[in-house]
C-alpha positions, -999 to +999 in steps of 0.1 A: -261+454-464-247+490-460-227+478-429-214+448-448-205+470-478-187+495-456-167+467-440-156+455-474-146+490-485-127+496-453-110+462-456-101+469-492-084+502-483-065+484-456-055+458-481-040+484-504-020+498-476-008+464-464+002+453-499+022+486-504+039+479-471+047+443-480+062+452-514+078+486-508+085+491-471+122+486-464+115+476-427+115+438-424+093+438-393+067+459-411+069+435-441+063+404-418+034+422-400+018+430-433+022+395-446+007+380-415-023+403-418-028+397-455-028+359-449-057+364-424-075+387-448-072+361-476-093+336-456-118+362-443-155+361-456-149+396-472-123+380-495-152+370-519-159+408-524-125+424-523-107+400-546-127+413-577-119+449-567-082+440-566-084+425-601-095+457-618-075+468-648-062+500-632-045+481-604-008+472-605+001+435-611+012+429-575-023+439-562-040+419-590-019+389-581-031+390-545-067+392-556-063+361-578-045+343-550-073+352-526-098+337-551-078+305-553-075+302-515-113+306-510-122+281-537-096+255-527-099+257-489-134+270-483-154+253-510-182+245-486-189+283-482-200+286-518-238+280-524-244+256-553-265+282-571-234+305-574-211+279-591-220+290-627-217+327-618-182+321-604-172+300-634-184+328-658-165+355-639-133+334-639-136+327-676-140+365-682-111+374-660-088+348-677-098+361-712-090+397-700-056+388-686-047+366-716-028+396-729-019+409-695+003+400-666+015+364-669+017+358-631-019+370-626-031+349-655-015+318-640-031+324-606-065+329-622-061+296-642-052+278-610-084+293-594-105+281-623-088+247-622-096+244-585-132+253-592-134+226-619-119+199-596-145+207-569-174+206-594-163+175-614-178+153-624-214+159-612-218+197-612-195+203-642-194+173-666-171+178-695-153+207-678-122+204-700-141+201-732-160+233-723-127+251-715-113+242-749-145+252-766-147+286-747-112+296-757-114+284-793-144+307-799-137+342-812-127+363-782-135+399-793-105+421-786-082+391-775-061+378-803-061+341-811-024+336-800-031+351-766-063+330-762-043+299-772-016+305-747-042+312-720-059+279-727-026+260-727-018+276-693-052+266-679-049+230-692-013+228-678-022+239-643-053+217-641-035+184-635-009+201-613-037+215-591-052+181-589-019+167-575-019+193-547-056+196-541-072+191-507-100+169-521-110+140-498-096+107-508-129+093-522-134+124-543-098+122-557-106+089-573-137+102-589-120+133-602-090+115-615-113+092-635-132+122-649-099+140-659-087+108-675-118+107-697-112+144-707-078+135-723-098+129-756-105+166-756-070+177-749-050+153-772-063+166-806-056+202-796-020+195-785-014+173-815-027+200-839-006+228-823+026+207-821+024+196-857+014+229-873+045+243-892+035+278-885+030+274-847+053+298-829+080+282-807+064+297-776+031+279-783+049+246-790+069+249-757+036+254-739+021+224-756+051+202-745+047+216-709+010+208-710+018+172-721+042+168-692+015+179-668-012+156-682+009+124-683+012+126-645-025+116-645-014+081-659-026+089-694-021+056-713+011+056-733-006+044-764-030+073-762-002+099-763+020+081-788+017+107-815+026+135-791+057+116-779+068+112-816+063+149-822+083+156-790+112+136-804+110+158-835+111+189-813+144+179-798+161+192-830+149+228-821+172+243-794+143+265-782+122+235-775+149+210-764+145+213-726+107+212-726+107+183-751+131+163-729+109+169-699+077+158-718+094+126-731+109+117-698+076+123-679+057+103-704+079+072-705+085+073-667+049+066-658+046+032-640+017+022-662+037+027-694+052-008-692+019-023-702+022-008-737+051-029-750+044-022-787+046+015-781+078+011-761+093-009-789+085+020-813+103+044-789+136+025-788+146+033-824+136+070-818+160+071-788+188+054-808+184+080-835+196+106-810+230+091-808+245+113-835+231+144-818+245+131-785+280+126-799+280+160-815+269+176-782+297+157-763+323+167-789+312+204-788+311+205-750+273+211-750+266+196-716+229+206-715+221+187-747+241+156-737+224+156-703+189+158-718+195+130-743+210+108-716+179+114-694+157+101-722+178+070-728+181+062-691+144+068-684+134+043-711+160+017-700+155+021-663+117+021-662+112-006-688+143-029-688+123-060-679+096-054-704+122-048-732+144-077-721+114-101-725+110-091-762+137-116-772+132-110-809+142-073-803+173-081-782+197-063-805+179-030-804+177-032-766+214-041-764+220-010-786+201+011-761+223-004-733+254+005-752+241+040-757+237+043-719+272+029-715+284+058-737+266+082-713+282+065-683+317+069-698+311+104-712+345+122-713+354+146-686+356+147-648+324+148-628+311+174-618+335+199-635+335+189-671+304+167-672+273+161-650+257+133-671+274+100-661+258+099-626+223+097-641+231+062-654+242+044-623+207+034-611+200+019-646+228-006-641+213-017-608+179-021-624+191-041-654+211-064-632+181-070-609+159-078-639+184-102-654+190-120-621+152-123-615+146-146-645+144-183-641+178-201-644+176-212-680+166-177-693+190-160-669+219-180-684+211-167-719+210-131-707+242-135-687+260-147-718+250-114-735+254-090-706+283-103-685+308-088-711+288-055-709+292-054-671+329-061-674+331-032-698+311-012-672+336-019-645+364-005-668+343+026-676+334+032-639+370+029-627+381+053-654+354+078-643+365+073-607+401+085-615+413+117-600+423+145-624+459+157-625+472+173-593+471+208-609+435+204-621+423+190-588+439+218-569+419+243-590+386+227-580+363+243-554+356+225-521+320+219-533+332+203-565+356+181-545+328+170-522+305+162-552+333+141-567+337+123-534+300+114-533+301+104-570+330+080-562+309+065-533+281+059-558+306+042-582+318+021-552+283+010-544+277+001-581+309-020-582+300-038-550+266-046-566+281-057-599+302-082-580+271-102-574+268-108-611+305-112-621+318-129-589+354-139-584+363-133-620+359-096-614+385-096-586+409-117-608+403-091-636+412-062-613+442-081-599+456-088-633+453-052-644+469-040-611+498-064-615+504-053-651+503-017-640+528-021-612+552-040-634+548-015-662+577+010-663+563+031-691+559+068-682+522+068-693+513+050-661+500+074-635+492+071-598+455+077-608+453+044-626+467+025-596+445+044-572+413+036-592+421-001-594+427-003-556+395+017-551+377-011-570+392-037-547+383-017-517+347-011-529+341-049-531+361-060-501+343-035-477+310-053-480+317-087-497+333-117-480+365-121-500+381-146-476+379-173-502+393-153-530+426-166-543+438-132-555+439-114-521+473-129-511+487-115-544+471-081-538+486-079-503+519-088-518+515-060-544+506-032-520+542-027-506+554-023-542+532+007-548+550+039-551+529+060-527+537+096-537+503+111-534+478+117-506+448+104-525+467+072-534+479+068-499+444+072-485+430+045-509+459+021-499+450+026-463+413+021-468+420-010-489+441-026-461+413-017-437+387-034-460+409-066-458+412-066-420+389-097-417+410-115-443+442-106-424+427-121-393+425-154-411+459-150-427+480-133-399+513-142-416+505-113-441+502-087-413+540-080-415+535-069-451+510-041-444+512-031-408+544-010-413+527+010-440+498+017-416+521+028-388+541+050-411+509+067-424+498+073-388+523+101-386+509+119-416+481+144-407+468+143-443+461+106-438+445+109-404+411+094-411+423+066-433+453+055-413+435+056-379+404+039-390+425+012-407+446+006-376+413+004-356+399-023-379+432-043-377+433-041-339+397-051-337+398-080-362+434-093-356+440-085-319+450-120-310+477-120-337+491-086-328+511-092-295+544-094-314+537-060-328+520-045-297+550-025-284+556-009-318+519-001-322+517+015-288+549+034-292+539+049-326+504+057-313+518+074-282+541+095-303+514+108-327+491+115-297+517+135-279+525+154-311+488+161-315+489+152-351+452+141-353+419+159-346+399+150-316+377+123-333+407+105-347+424+106-313+393+088-299+394+062-326+431+056-319+424+050-282+397+025-292+422+008-314+446+006-285+418-008-263+413-036-287+450-043-289+456-043-252+426-067-246+446-096-261+477-091-238+484-107-204+473-085-175+508-075-165+515-063-200+482-045-202+490-027-169+525-018-181+512-004-214+484+014-197+508+030-173+530+042-202+501+053-223+480+073-198+505+086-173+512+118-194+475+125-195+470+118-158+499+143-151+483+168-174+449+163-157+464+168-123+479+201-135+446+212-150+427+202-118+448+227-098+441+256-122+413+281-120+385+269-143+385+286-177+373+277-213+407+266-224+415+241-197+379+229-198+384+217-234+417+200-224+400+182-195+371+170-217+396+158-243+416+138-217+385+123-202+373+114-237+405+096-244+402+075-213+365+068-221+373+056-255+402+034-243+380+018-217+352+013-242+371-014-261+396-027-234+377-059-225+397-089-212+365-108-203+361-119-239+395-134-241+385-168-227+353-170-248+371-161-280+402-181-274+380-212-269+366-207-304+400-203-321+421-235-324+455-221-333+478-220-302+488-184-310+453-173-302+449-192-269+450-169-239+456-180-203+428-173-178+432-139-161+434-135-124+431-105-101+411-073-107+404-061-142+431-036-154+405-010-162+393-012-126+429-009-113+434+023-134+400+038-124+408+032-087+441+049-091+426+080-107+394+081-088+406+107-063+418+129-092+385+126-110+367+137-078+390+167-076+382+176-112+345+173-104+347+195-073+360+223-095+336+217-125+304+204-109+285+233-124+296+224-159+273+198-175+298+190-203+326+181-178+302+161-156+290+143-187+326+135-197+333+121-162+301+100-162+310+087-197+342+072-184+323+051-158+293+044-180+314+030-209+335+010-184+304-005-168+289-014-202+322-031-212+332-048-179+297-056-166+302-076-134+340-071-134+333-035-125+320-048-091+350-035-069+341+001-078+303-001-072+304+012-036+327+042-041+311+052-075+276+050-059+288+073-032+303+098-056+272+097-079+250+104-049+272+134-038+273+148-074+235+145-079+227+159-045+248+190-051+239+198-087+214+173-103+224+165-139+209+140-165+242+123-172+244+112-135+210+096-138+220+078-170+250+063-152+228+054-122+205+035-146+234+015-159+246+007-123+212-003-112+205-025-142+237-045-137+242-047-099+208-042-082+201-079-082+234-088-065+232-092-028+267-078-021+260-046-040+224-041-031+229-016-001+249+010-020+227+007-051+196+010-030+209+040-012+219+057-046+184+050-061+166+064-030+188+094-030+184+103-067+146+097-065+143+119-034+164+147-050+145+145-083+111+146-065+123+178-048+129+192-083+094+182-092+080+200-062+100+231-070+090+231-107+106+207-131+098+227-163+134+240-166+149+205-165+134+184-193+166+164-197+166+154-160+130+144-161+136+124-193+165+105-177+147+101-144+116+086-161+138+062-180+154+051-148+120+047-131+106+027-160+135+003-159+137-004-122+112+013-100+087-016-099+116-039-090+124-016-061+088-015-050+089-053-047+122-052-028+115-026-002+091+002+007+096+034-010+074+065-006+057+068-040+032+091-056+022+096-092+014+133-087+047+148-097+054+122-124+021+130-141+034+165-146+060+151-170+033+142-194+026+179-199+061+187-211+064+199-247+096+179-252+088+147-271+115+125-256+105+134-220+069+126-227+078+093-244+100+083-214+072+092-190+046+072-210+069+042-211+073+045-173+036+044-168+030+014-191+057-005-171+042+005-138+006-002-146+014-037-157+023-045-121-007-031-104-022-066-097+010-084-086+026-056-066+003-042-039+021-009-035+016-002-072-021-011-070-025+012-040-008+041-058-030+037-088-061+036-066-051+069-051-036+089-080-047+069-111-075+094-120-048+122-121-030+101-147-061+096-168-069+133-167-034+142-179-037+116-207-071+130-218-058+165-217-029+155-240-053+138-264-076+168-263-050+190-278-024+198-251+003+176-267+017+171-302-002+147-324+031+128-330+029+116-294-006+101-296+006+065-299+024+068-265-007+082-248-028+054-264-005+028-249-010+042-214-048+042-220-046+006-233-026-005-202-051+011-179-079-007-197-061-040-196-050-040-160-074-015-142-106-019-162-130-013-133-112+018-122-109+031-157-146+027-163-154+049-133-127+075-141-136+079-177-172+085-169-163+111-142-137+128-163-157+131-196-187+144-177-170+178-173-183+203-198-156+213-224-132+186-213-110+175-229-119+199-257-148+223-263-151+210-298-164+175-288-200+168-280-212+145-251-222+120-277-187+119-292-172+115-257-195+086-250-186+069-282-149+074-275-153+060-240-172+029-252-147+023-280-117+024-256-133+002-230-142-024-256-106-029-267-086-048-241-065-069-265-060-049-297-035-022-290-034-011-326-072-004-325-068+018-294-042+038-312-065+044-341-094+054-317-072+079-300-059+094-333-095+097-345-106+114-312-077+138-311-086+150-346-121+157-334-108+175-303-085+197-324-112+205-351-092+187-377-113+157-384-120+152-421-096+178-432-069+172-458-043+186-434-052+157-410-050+131-437-016+143-449-001+144-414 
């Protein structure tokens, strides 16, 4: 006993020193060290003794707080350490400490309340029935030196943290249900107390605020709405008090947002008039610029409407009151000011409009027609309100906004765009006609009141709908296309929206190519403006993709303008890449001679620049230039695909879209053959740089993916270059390109020899890396295992290849998730062929036990739990295809003491083995077995941490 006592005394002294170091030492390393040690002390067995010492009255609040936190940690996480006979003693001590701190430090009081709450949750319902009733009774009794107001506040704090602690508790799932039920029954003890305190005229504002906070906490336990009706009414009354406004809003919103509330329709109907009575307070707040009050009232209205729209819609006899609520929410949507600078309320309402529309459209046809008659006009009004809210402020005001405010406004407009697109489902073609009429009147209106903001907002509405809705059959789009050239584009934001609107109509233009001449000049003109970089380039790309067979008459002009802006370096790198993709689409529709001519004109300046750079000494500046040029070529070749001409021309009847069959080599292949030697020269200088190598490989990889078998003329020389690259300095990008080549050409007799040689070479080089230690090359191992998974069994069928699992098994032990996943995928593919491919069967006979040991080690705790599904799949494949071998290997492996974990018993290992061997069909079941066993191996089985993972 003396030894134990001296340990506690010594630990307590150390605690004081560590806490002083944590709070007052300026050295951050000392603080971190102290914090780490204190966390360990908190969970030590001695914490039960020192926490009471730390709570003594003479200690400073920081030390007392740590003592209270230690108590909570021990009760919540180590409940099993407390003997049942000590429950009551611990309860009494905590009551005593809470009573003492009722007039003391608030942060310590809260931690003690949380500790008592955790104690109650662990004891309920059997060991402490009526826990909440007892808490209320204990604190309502005379408390000696503690005044009644302090005791009342302490009780409210305790009642508030109790449901909150339940939400975050580590109780097992079956216990959570029991405790939730017990807490629900205790509401009858809480409700009268809260009701009394909230309605007492002489209750101080602080007490009422705590009551409201307590209500917010308890309703999260799904307290029936009809059982809290009186408190909700009192909360509405509290909204008139500025000191109580925020907590009252929170209490009301939390109460009516509970999913179960929709069952209590009568109570909901009583709430609607109470919400409507807030309209005058809302208007006053808006008029006075009181954003907090308007925001709070809007939250209440939206919560009622959004959570219960269907229930309230179904009360047909009360349709006028619900319509009044909808109009109140409309007022909140159109609240004056620009979001987020002058108001932050309107964004809260957008989800409500989705919900209301969904509920209306879900009714049967007859009922739906009635509701549409009432609410279609409301949604037309909503469109007007949203387009008004989407308008930009004046140029001067917008210039004064911060970058963060501009970004929030951009996101807000995207939300409005999504809402408009959704509303189209209800309003249909009439919405587009409505927008078109307004835009037409606006553009023919010569009054000075018309601003570019009005025009931009209406176009934004068109764009929002056309981006995702098929507007090909709309009769207003031709008129819109005709109006666009009449717009006086004198502002960047307006010009951006004009561009995006044209881009959104690209598919329509493909069906109406005669209209291209109206808008294409605008796009090409905008291409030269760096402020319109994103919108103009993305729009040109969409037009070139959708309308490419109608663009030959414009091709020379498009290429010339594009070349000019590329040479002038007007656009950033990403937009340059998009522009090259656009040109690839455009050139794809031209005859081969014209493609080659345009390609020569387009890329010659870059080839010349690349030749110059290749002759220079490598440095960071010319590296970026080389990567940029290679990226331009890659993106051009990604979309330049003449192989689709014949397929697509067959589907399109108009003669203008028919394309004669192409003869001779593919233009991309012609260009690649011409620059191949130059690329090799670049590589020779930059072979050590993975980014340059990756950029080189990207050119060929994207070309192979696009051209497929048309890439055939280059297979031999590219295979040779890849082999040389990988032999000199192995890099993952070369393996990825090899995988593409093998996938497409390995089955073709003409190309089999170079592909075979390349595959053998990269396999040999990679296995050498394995022998030397692959740990420093997870990316190479990842790519190699993907290559092996895709093609190695095919090669084993085709020819003899020295093969061993030994080094590949090492990949399972990597900490990098992608590498392990690729390796597991490889093994599942390989094992599936052990019966029909003799070499694979032989390899598994020899090295299969090594594979199983690695899998078991991973399950035993060597690998992340997130990878257990992959290891389970390997185990399942072994069981399915190598059952006899697995039976022997499992028995031998699990016989070893402490393997795969010292935490599992022989009996648990036997159970695991039997469960796995029984499942040869149900892969999902094997995954569950592995997950269960890995928890046991890690000492996590049955813990809340494991359940929440």
